[in-house]
TIPA-644943 format. One record per residue (C-alpha): residue number from 1; x, y, z. Coordinates in steps of 0.02 Angstrom, whole numbers, padded with zeros to 5 digits, always signed. Last residue first. Layout:
N
+------+--------+--------+--------+
! resi !      x !      y !      z !
+------+--------+--------+--------+
!  NUM !      X !      Y !      Z !
...
+------+--------+--------+--------+
***
This chain:
394
+------+--------+--------+--------+
! resi !      x !      y !      z !
+------+--------+--------+--------+
!  394 ! -01284 ! +01144 ! -00909 !
!  393 ! -01454 ! +01085 ! -00986 !
!  392 ! -01419 ! +00917 ! -00910 !
!  391 ! -01423 ! +00985 ! -00741 !
!  390 ! -01593 ! +01071 ! -00760 !
!  389 ! -01692 ! +00901 ! -00806 !
!  388 ! -01604 ! +00829 ! -00627 !
!  387 ! -01781 ! +00833 ! -00528 !
!  386 ! -01865 ! +00739 ! -00678 !
!  385 ! -01739 ! +00600 ! -00687 !
!  384 ! -01726 ! +00579 ! -00506 !
!  383 ! -01917 ! +00562 ! -00505 !
!  382 ! -01924 ! +00418 ! -00629 !
!  381 ! -01782 ! +00336 ! -00546 !
!  380 ! -01877 ! +00328 ! -00376 !
!  379 ! -02033 ! +00267 ! -00466 !
!  378 ! -01936 ! +00128 ! -00547 !
!  377 ! -01885 ! +00069 ! -00373 !
!  376 ! -02049 ! +00081 ! -00293 !
!  375 ! -02111 ! -00005 ! -00454 !
!  374 ! -02001 ! -00165 ! -00425 !
!  373 ! -01839 ! -00217 ! -00501 !
!  372 ! -01846 ! -00370 ! -00406 !
!  371 ! -01686 ! -00465 ! -00375 !
!  370 ! -01628 ! -00619 ! -00464 !
!  369 ! -01447 ! -00539 ! -00474 !
!  368 ! -01457 ! -00546 ! -00661 !
!  367 ! -01636 ! -00499 ! -00657 !
!  366 ! -01586 ! -00328 ! -00561 !
!  365 ! -01465 ! -00289 ! -00700 !
!  364 ! -01589 ! -00322 ! -00837 !
!  363 ! -01715 ! -00211 ! -00741 !
!  362 ! -01591 ! -00068 ! -00741 !
!  361 ! -01559 ! -00089 ! -00928 !
!  360 ! -01755 ! -00074 ! -00950 !
!  359 ! -01757 ! +00079 ! -00842 !
!  358 ! -01634 ! +00162 ! -00935 !
!  357 ! -01703 ! +00126 ! -01109 !
!  356 ! -01880 ! +00193 ! -01042 !
!  355 ! -01786 ! +00339 ! -00989 !
!  354 ! -01695 ! +00388 ! -01139 !
!  353 ! -01521 ! +00445 ! -01083 !
!  352 ! -01516 ! +00632 ! -01118 !
!  351 ! -01402 ! +00732 ! -01237 !
!  350 ! -01361 ! +00910 ! -01159 !
!  349 ! -01172 ! +00897 ! -01162 !
!  348 ! -01107 ! +00758 ! -01260 !
!  347 ! -00996 ! +00615 ! -01192 !
!  346 ! -01125 ! +00474 ! -01210 !
!  345 ! -01297 ! +00489 ! -01152 !
!  344 ! -01337 ! +00583 ! -00977 !
!  343 ! -01466 ! +00512 ! -00857 !
!  342 ! -01391 ! +00613 ! -00711 !
!  341 ! -01263 ! +00753 ! -00757 !
!  340 ! -01088 ! +00729 ! -00807 !
!  339 ! -00973 ! +00840 ! -00702 !
!  338 ! -00786 ! +00827 ! -00737 !
!  337 ! -00817 ! +00817 ! -00925 !
!  336 ! -00745 ! +00649 ! -00998 !
!  335 ! -00565 ! +00625 ! -01049 !
!  334 ! -00541 ! +00570 ! -01214 !
!  333 ! -00644 ! +00459 ! -01327 !
!  332 ! -00823 ! +00412 ! -01306 !
!  331 ! -00938 ! +00324 ! -01178 !
!  330 ! -01043 ! +00374 ! -01028 !
!  329 ! -01224 ! +00305 ! -00981 !
!  328 ! -01278 ! +00404 ! -00841 !
!  327 ! -01398 ! +00326 ! -00714 !
!  326 ! -01380 ! +00428 ! -00574 !
!  325 ! -01256 ! +00582 ! -00568 !
!  324 ! -01053 ! +00581 ! -00615 !
!  323 ! -00938 ! +00696 ! -00522 !
!  322 ! -00758 ! +00701 ! -00573 !
!  321 ! -00612 ! +00755 ! -00461 !
!  320 ! -00464 ! +00716 ! -00572 !
!  319 ! -00520 ! +00688 ! -00743 !
!  318 ! -00609 ! +00527 ! -00796 !
!  317 ! -00543 ! +00413 ! -00953 !
!  316 ! -00655 ! +00278 ! -01009 !
!  315 ! -00549 ! +00138 ! -01097 !
!  314 ! -00706 ! +00024 ! -01111 !
!  313 ! -00878 ! +00097 ! -01081 !
!  312 ! -00951 ! +00187 ! -00931 !
!  311 ! -01103 ! +00151 ! -00818 !
!  310 ! -01205 ! +00245 ! -00695 !
!  309 ! -01347 ! +00149 ! -00589 !
!  308 ! -01300 ! +00239 ! -00438 !
!  307 ! -01206 ! +00392 ! -00415 !
!  306 ! -01033 ! +00414 ! -00455 !
!  305 ! -00894 ! +00504 ! -00370 !
!  304 ! -00718 ! +00495 ! -00456 !
!  303 ! -00556 ! +00550 ! -00391 !
!  302 ! -00483 ! +00650 ! -00254 !
!  301 ! -00299 ! +00658 ! -00189 !
!  300 ! -00239 ! +00844 ! -00158 !
!  299 ! -00395 ! +00874 ! -00034 !
!  298 ! -00455 ! +01033 ! +00011 !
!  297 ! -00612 ! +00995 ! -00063 !
!  296 ! -00635 ! +01153 ! -00162 !
!  295 ! -00815 ! +01178 ! -00230 !
!  294 ! -00862 ! +01182 ! -00416 !
!  293 ! -01033 ! +01249 ! -00446 !
!  292 ! -01215 ! +01239 ! -00437 !
!  291 ! -01213 ! +01279 ! -00256 !
!  290 ! -01330 ! +01159 ! -00206 !
!  289 ! -01256 ! +01031 ! -00324 !
!  288 ! -01082 ! +01039 ! -00286 !
!  287 ! -00957 ! +00991 ! -00422 !
!  286 ! -00786 ! +00943 ! -00356 !
!  285 ! -00621 ! +01044 ! -00341 !
!  284 ! -00459 ! +00965 ! -00308 !
!  283 ! -00301 ! +01045 ! -00226 !
!  282 ! -00168 ! +01089 ! -00332 !
!  281 ! -00035 ! +00950 ! -00371 !
!  280 ! -00008 ! +01040 ! -00551 !
!  279 ! -00024 ! +00882 ! -00632 !
!  278 ! -00190 ! +00851 ! -00535 !
!  277 ! -00206 ! +00689 ! -00438 !
!  276 ! -00343 ! +00567 ! -00429 !
!  275 ! -00354 ! +00521 ! -00615 !
!  274 ! -00473 ! +00393 ! -00649 !
!  273 ! -00454 ! +00244 ! -00774 !
!  272 ! -00568 ! +00120 ! -00839 !
!  271 ! -00479 ! -00025 ! -00932 !
!  270 ! -00621 ! -00132 ! -00952 !
!  269 ! -00796 ! -00053 ! -00922 !
!  268 ! -00849 ! +00027 ! -00760 !
!  267 ! -01016 ! -00037 ! -00702 !
!  266 ! -01134 ! +00046 ! -00581 !
!  265 ! -01291 ! -00046 ! -00483 !
!  264 ! -01244 ! +00040 ! -00313 !
!  263 ! -01136 ! +00191 ! -00292 !
!  262 ! -00954 ! +00233 ! -00320 !
!  261 ! -00841 ! +00332 ! -00213 !
!  260 ! -00665 ! +00368 ! -00255 !
!  259 ! -00500 ! +00413 ! -00190 !
!  258 ! -00424 ! +00292 ! -00323 !
!  257 ! -00474 ! +00203 ! -00474 !
!  256 ! -00352 ! +00124 ! -00588 !
!  255 ! -00381 ! +00009 ! -00741 !
!  254 ! -00391 ! -00185 ! -00762 !
!  253 ! -00562 ! -00259 ! -00758 !
!  252 ! -00705 ! -00306 ! -00638 !
!  251 ! -00755 ! -00127 ! -00581 !
!  250 ! -00930 ! -00197 ! -00525 !
!  249 ! -01073 ! -00139 ! -00439 !
!  248 ! -01193 ! -00211 ! -00313 !
!  247 ! -01124 ! -00116 ! -00168 !
!  246 ! -01072 ! +00051 ! -00097 !
!  245 ! -00900 ! +00038 ! -00179 !
!  244 ! -00786 ! +00142 ! -00067 !
!  243 ! -00602 ! +00172 ! -00137 !
!  242 ! -00443 ! +00214 ! -00047 !
!  241 ! -00323 ! +00146 ! -00185 !
!  240 ! -00375 ! +00020 ! -00327 !
!  239 ! -00293 ! -00064 ! -00456 !
!  238 ! -00364 ! -00201 ! -00575 !
!  237 ! -00503 ! -00298 ! -00518 !
!  236 ! -00670 ! -00272 ! -00422 !
!  235 ! -00835 ! -00360 ! -00413 !
!  234 ! -00988 ! -00318 ! -00305 !
!  233 ! -01116 ! -00419 ! -00215 !
!  232 ! -01089 ! -00320 ! -00044 !
!  231 ! -00983 ! -00164 ! -00028 !
!  230 ! -00792 ! -00165 ! -00083 !
!  229 ! -00707 ! -00049 ! +00049 !
!  228 ! -00531 ! +00027 ! +00025 !
!  227 ! -00421 ! +00104 ! +00155 !
!  226 ! -00308 ! +00033 ! +00088 !
!  225 ! -00226 ! -00016 ! -00063 !
!  224 ! -00285 ! -00143 ! -00188 !
!  223 ! -00200 ! -00241 ! -00327 !
!  222 ! -00298 ! -00367 ! -00411 !
!  221 ! -00199 ! -00516 ! -00481 !
!  220 ! -00363 ! -00632 ! -00508 !
!  219 ! -00536 ! -00547 ! -00466 !
!  218 ! -00581 ! -00488 ! -00293 !
!  217 ! -00759 ! -00551 ! -00279 !
!  216 ! -00917 ! -00496 ! -00164 !
!  215 ! -01043 ! -00622 ! -00089 !
!  214 ! -01040 ! -00528 ! +00077 !
!  213 ! -00921 ! -00375 ! +00102 !
!  212 ! -00737 ! -00357 ! +00058 !
!  211 ! -00670 ! -00231 ! +00187 !
!  210 ! -00487 ! -00171 ! +00179 !
!  209 ! -00373 ! -00064 ! +00297 !
!  208 ! -00274 ! -00150 ! +00236 !
!  207 ! -00157 ! -00199 ! +00095 !
!  206 ! -00210 ! -00334 ! -00029 !
!  205 ! -00116 ! -00421 ! -00174 !
!  204 ! -00218 ! -00536 ! -00277 !
!  203 ! -00131 ! -00683 ! -00356 !
!  202 ! -00270 ! -00808 ! -00345 !
!  201 ! -00449 ! -00753 ! -00316 !
!  200 ! -00515 ! -00672 ! -00164 !
!  199 ! -00701 ! -00727 ! -00126 !
!  198 ! -00854 ! -00669 ! -00028 !
!  197 ! -00969 ! -00794 ! +00041 !
!  196 ! -00987 ! -00711 ! +00206 !
!  195 ! -00876 ! -00556 ! +00223 !
!  194 ! -00685 ! -00540 ! +00228 !
!  193 ! -00621 ! -00396 ! +00346 !
!  192 ! -00446 ! -00347 ! +00333 !
!  191 ! -00369 ! -00226 ! +00483 !
!  190 ! -00246 ! -00088 ! +00468 !
!  189 ! -00063 ! -00063 ! +00421 !
!  188 ! +00001 ! -00237 ! +00478 !
!  187 ! -00152 ! -00317 ! +00387 !
!  186 ! -00039 ! -00374 ! +00231 !
!  185 ! -00137 ! -00501 ! +00126 !
!  184 ! -00053 ! -00592 ! -00008 !
!  183 ! -00140 ! -00716 ! -00122 !
!  182 ! -00135 ! -00897 ! -00166 !
!  181 ! -00314 ! -00938 ! -00111 !
!  180 ! -00461 ! -00853 ! -00014 !
!  179 ! -00633 ! -00917 ! -00012 !
!  178 ! -00764 ! -00846 ! +00106 !
!  177 ! -00907 ! -00970 ! +00168 !
!  176 ! -00893 ! -00921 ! +00355 !
!  175 ! -00828 ! -00754 ! +00383 !
!  174 ! -00636 ! -00702 ! +00387 !
!  173 ! -00564 ! -00583 ! +00503 !
!  172 ! -00381 ! -00511 ! +00480 !
!  171 ! -00294 ! -00401 ! +00610 !
!  170 ! -00214 ! -00550 ! +00716 !
!  169 ! -00153 ! -00624 ! +00539 !
!  168 ! -00040 ! -00470 ! +00533 !
!  167 ! +00046 ! -00527 ! +00379 !
!  166 ! -00014 ! -00669 ! +00272 !
!  165 ! +00043 ! -00765 ! +00115 !
!  164 ! -00097 ! -00878 ! +00061 !
!  163 ! -00092 ! -01069 ! +00012 !
!  162 ! -00110 ! -01113 ! +00195 !
!  161 ! -00308 ! -01067 ! +00182 !
!  160 ! -00375 ! -00940 ! +00312 !
!  159 ! -00466 ! -01029 ! +00452 !
!  158 ! -00632 ! -00938 ! +00504 !
!  157 ! -00621 ! -00796 ! +00630 !
!  156 ! -00678 ! -00807 ! +00804 !
!  155 ! -00791 ! -00690 ! +00884 !
!  154 ! -00774 ! -00589 ! +01050 !
!  153 ! -00772 ! -00428 ! +00953 !
!  152 ! -00781 ! -00446 ! +00774 !
!  151 ! -00917 ! -00337 ! +00706 !
!  150 ! -00880 ! -00188 ! +00826 !
!  149 ! -00699 ! -00199 ! +00824 !
!  148 ! -00699 ! -00203 ! +00630 !
!  147 ! -00814 ! -00064 ! +00620 !
!  146 ! -00705 ! +00048 ! +00714 !
!  145 ! -00551 ! +00000 ! +00607 !
!  144 ! -00645 ! +00013 ! +00441 !
!  143 ! -00714 ! +00193 ! +00492 !
!  142 ! -00548 ! +00260 ! +00541 !
!  141 ! -00487 ! +00206 ! +00357 !
!  140 ! -00653 ! +00258 ! +00267 !
!  139 ! -00648 ! +00436 ! +00330 !
!  138 ! -00576 ! +00518 ! +00178 !
!  137 ! -00672 ! +00393 ! +00065 !
!  136 ! -00839 ! +00447 ! +00121 !
!  135 ! -00782 ! +00624 ! +00162 !
!  134 ! -00777 ! +00655 ! -00016 !
!  133 ! -00967 ! +00667 ! -00032 !
!  132 ! -00978 ! +00801 ! +00090 !
!  131 ! -01052 ! +00832 ! +00279 !
!  130 ! -01026 ! +00670 ! +00373 !
!  129 ! -01016 ! +00699 ! +00552 !
!  128 ! -00908 ! +00611 ! +00665 !
!  127 ! -00928 ! +00581 ! +00845 !
!  126 ! -00855 ! +00608 ! +01033 !
!  125 ! -00981 ! +00640 ! +01155 !
!  124 ! -01002 ! +00786 ! +01274 !
!  123 ! -01169 ! +00841 ! +01182 !
!  122 ! -01253 ! +01001 ! +01246 !
!  121 ! -01430 ! +00977 ! +01304 !
!  120 ! -01570 ! +01101 ! +01238 !
!  119 ! -01741 ! +01108 ! +01314 !
!  118 ! -01853 ! +01104 ! +01167 !
!  117 ! -01975 ! +01245 ! +01119 !
!  116 ! -01860 ! +01333 ! +01002 !
!  115 ! -01804 ! +01176 ! +00930 !
!  114 ! -01967 ! +01133 ! +00852 !
!  113 ! -01984 ! +01319 ! +00773 !
!  112 ! -01812 ! +01288 ! +00695 !
!  111 ! -01858 ! +01119 ! +00611 !
!  110 ! -01884 ! +00938 ! +00657 !
!  109 ! -02022 ! +00852 ! +00566 !
!  108 ! -02181 ! +00841 ! +00671 !
!  107 ! -02221 ! +00731 ! +00822 !
!  106 ! -02306 ! +00795 ! +00973 !
!  105 ! -02439 ! +00667 ! +01005 !
!  104 ! -02302 ! +00530 ! +00972 !
!  103 ! -02179 ! +00595 ! +01083 !
!  102 ! -02023 ! +00686 ! +01040 !
!  101 ! -01845 ! +00658 ! +01102 !
!  100 ! -01729 ! +00745 ! +00980 !
!   99 ! -01562 ! +00711 ! +00914 !
!   98 ! -01394 ! +00770 ! +00846 !
!   97 ! -01435 ! +00948 ! +00806 !
!   96 ! -01315 ! +01071 ! +00743 !
!   95 ! -01224 ! +01232 ! +00781 !
!   94 ! -01098 ! +01164 ! +00907 !
!   93 ! -01168 ! +00989 ! +00966 !
!   92 ! -01343 ! +00988 ! +01015 !
!   91 ! -01461 ! +00846 ! +01103 !
!   90 ! -01643 ! +00909 ! +01107 !
!   89 ! -01761 ! +00877 ! +01250 !
!   88 ! -01962 ! +00865 ! +01230 !
!   87 ! -01963 ! +00705 ! +01303 !
!   86 ! -01820 ! +00659 ! +01409 !
!   85 ! -01643 ! +00619 ! +01331 !
!   84 ! -01540 ! +00494 ! +01428 !
!   83 ! -01560 ! +00361 ! +01267 !
!   82 ! -01471 ! +00495 ! +01168 !
!   81 ! -01323 ! +00522 ! +01276 !
!   80 ! -01302 ! +00324 ! +01291 !
!   79 ! -01293 ! +00334 ! +01091 !
!   78 ! -01169 ! +00467 ! +01088 !
!   77 ! -01056 ! +00374 ! +01233 !
!   76 ! -01079 ! +00206 ! +01119 !
!   75 ! -01008 ! +00295 ! +00957 !
!   74 ! -01116 ! +00355 ! +00820 !
!   73 ! -01092 ! +00418 ! +00643 !
!   72 ! -01185 ! +00569 ! +00610 !
!   71 ! -01262 ! +00614 ! +00447 !
!   70 ! -01423 ! +00520 ! +00502 !
!   69 ! -01457 ! +00664 ! +00625 !
!   68 ! -01568 ! +00554 ! +00761 !
!   67 ! -01751 ! +00570 ! +00804 !
!   66 ! -01801 ! +00476 ! +00966 !
!   65 ! -01981 ! +00440 ! +00961 !
!   64 ! -02085 ! +00379 ! +01102 !
!   63 ! -02261 ! +00346 ! +01075 !
!   62 ! -02234 ! +00274 ! +00905 !
!   61 ! -02210 ! +00353 ! +00726 !
!   60 ! -02146 ! +00244 ! +00571 !
!   59 ! -02069 ! +00315 ! +00434 !
!   58 ! -02028 ! +00204 ! +00278 !
!   57 ! -01873 ! +00196 ! +00169 !
!   56 ! -01934 ! +00103 ! +00002 !
!   55 ! -02104 ! +00206 ! +00003 !
!   54 ! -02028 ! +00361 ! +00084 !
!   53 ! -01899 ! +00386 ! -00040 !
!   52 ! -02008 ! +00507 ! -00142 !
!   51 ! -02043 ! +00596 ! +00012 !
!   50 ! -01874 ! +00641 ! +00056 !
!   49 ! -01799 ! +00576 ! +00211 !
!   48 ! -01872 ! +00526 ! +00387 !
!   47 ! -01808 ! +00343 ! +00397 !
!   46 ! -01833 ! +00208 ! +00523 !
!   45 ! -01718 ! +00116 ! +00643 !
!   44 ! -01710 ! -00071 ! +00690 !
!   43 ! -01648 ! -00120 ! +00860 !
!   42 ! -01493 ! -00152 ! +00961 !
!   41 ! -01452 ! +00028 ! +00978 !
!   40 ! -01262 ! +00005 ! +00940 !
!   39 ! -01286 ! -00127 ! +00810 !
!   38 ! -01435 ! -00025 ! +00729 !
!   37 ! -01338 ! +00139 ! +00731 !
!   36 ! -01197 ! +00062 ! +00636 !
!   35 ! -01308 ! -00026 ! +00515 !
!   34 ! -01389 ! +00142 ! +00472 !
!   33 ! -01207 ! +00229 ! +00445 !
!   32 ! -01180 ! +00092 ! +00315 !
!   31 ! -01054 ! -00034 ! +00364 !
!   30 ! -00879 ! -00086 ! +00323 !
!   29 ! -00811 ! +00097 ! +00329 !
!   28 ! -00921 ! +00216 ! +00253 !
!   27 ! -01081 ! +00143 ! +00167 !
!   26 ! -01213 ! +00268 ! +00130 !
!   25 ! -01377 ! +00219 ! +00200 !
!   24 ! -01412 ! +00340 ! +00340 !
!   23 ! -01396 ! +00484 ! +00205 !
!   22 ! -01567 ! +00424 ! +00137 !
!   21 ! -01557 ! +00332 ! -00024 !
!   20 ! -01575 ! +00357 ! -00220 !
!   19 ! -01527 ! +00548 ! -00252 !
!   18 ! -01410 ! +00520 ! -00096 !
!   17 ! -01251 ! +00478 ! -00188 !
!   16 ! -01274 ! +00626 ! -00308 !
!   15 ! -01285 ! +00714 ! -00186 !
!   14 ! -01196 ! +00724 ! -00015 !
!   13 ! -01215 ! +00921 ! -00007 !
!   12 ! -01391 ! +00914 ! -00018 !
!   11 ! -01411 ! +00815 ! +00133 !
!   10 ! -01308 ! +00929 ! +00234 !
!    9 ! -01463 ! +01013 ! +00292 !
!    8 ! -01526 ! +00873 ! +00387 !
!    7 ! -01593 ! +00697 ! +00347 !
!    6 ! -01678 ! +00611 ! +00491 !
!    5 ! -01644 ! +00431 ! +00570 !
!    4 ! -01796 ! +00376 ! +00678 !
!    3 ! -01776 ! +00270 ! +00827 !
!    2 ! -01929 ! +00208 ! +00917 !
!    1 ! -01913 ! +00157 ! +01108 !
+------+--------+--------+--------+
***
């Protein structure tokens, strides 16, 4: 069986996070959506996404193909329903498609014409669908709990050092190679997962639900509230509350970040702060790319959404409900605009970050991690640069 995760119409509402990845590679909880599917399906998956992403996230077609909506977060019952589909059957819920079963000879991208010739099966399984960027942090608590059960079932945690003060030890799982010393961890409100070779430095205070993925670091005296996820190869310090960092990014110094999503290869300068609550206590609006205007989230608490490769200088102040695109370089006094387009330079509207310079910085970051900033990675950023030209003119 061949499983392909396809992006549906909700993809554009998840920009800027998906400028550089399929929807399936968004991290929510401990795992990405793709990792959740692959653990439950027990096999590798492929992607049907934007053409400019297809070299990094390839599509492979075989005789029997199950196309699965990548914005849907799975559970075992849903996986069972999908595996029971016969060729030319479609699994639906309400007004959207969950999955197709298509044979190789009939394969083409899902569309309304495809649906018309398929036998429809209505799903009875519980599931969650990711439709907007803010749902990444809003769903993070329940997803950490589900992923914790999935990852740790029938496994034994590594020992936690006696220098630490622990509450709810039964809800803490530590992978081999992780280091935790002289810290306080409270897992009575939700599980705490510490990944392989991760480190929590002295004096840190952590309340679950919390996930620290492999090779990531919590720096000294950090204060972290749930539900927070720090993706792999990241560093965090200061105060975080309900934050998801996808991976390879740093908020290494003091400053507050709350109800936020940070992409990969980002860096927040020392004493960066993001407001997550308006003084008026009104519901927060966020920039929406397809509508090209601000959309009400229905949330009272909403902070910063930042796309991959973006960075900000020391003492940067982000307004409540700020959206930053891909590869923006942000600096300047006072509060920043609440929509900062991709490849923006400084705090002035309409000033573009030179592409060659931006790519050179990305190359340096990859080199520091001993990773290859290859032609595929460069071409994705070049495409996003051209794709977002009109945003920089706003």
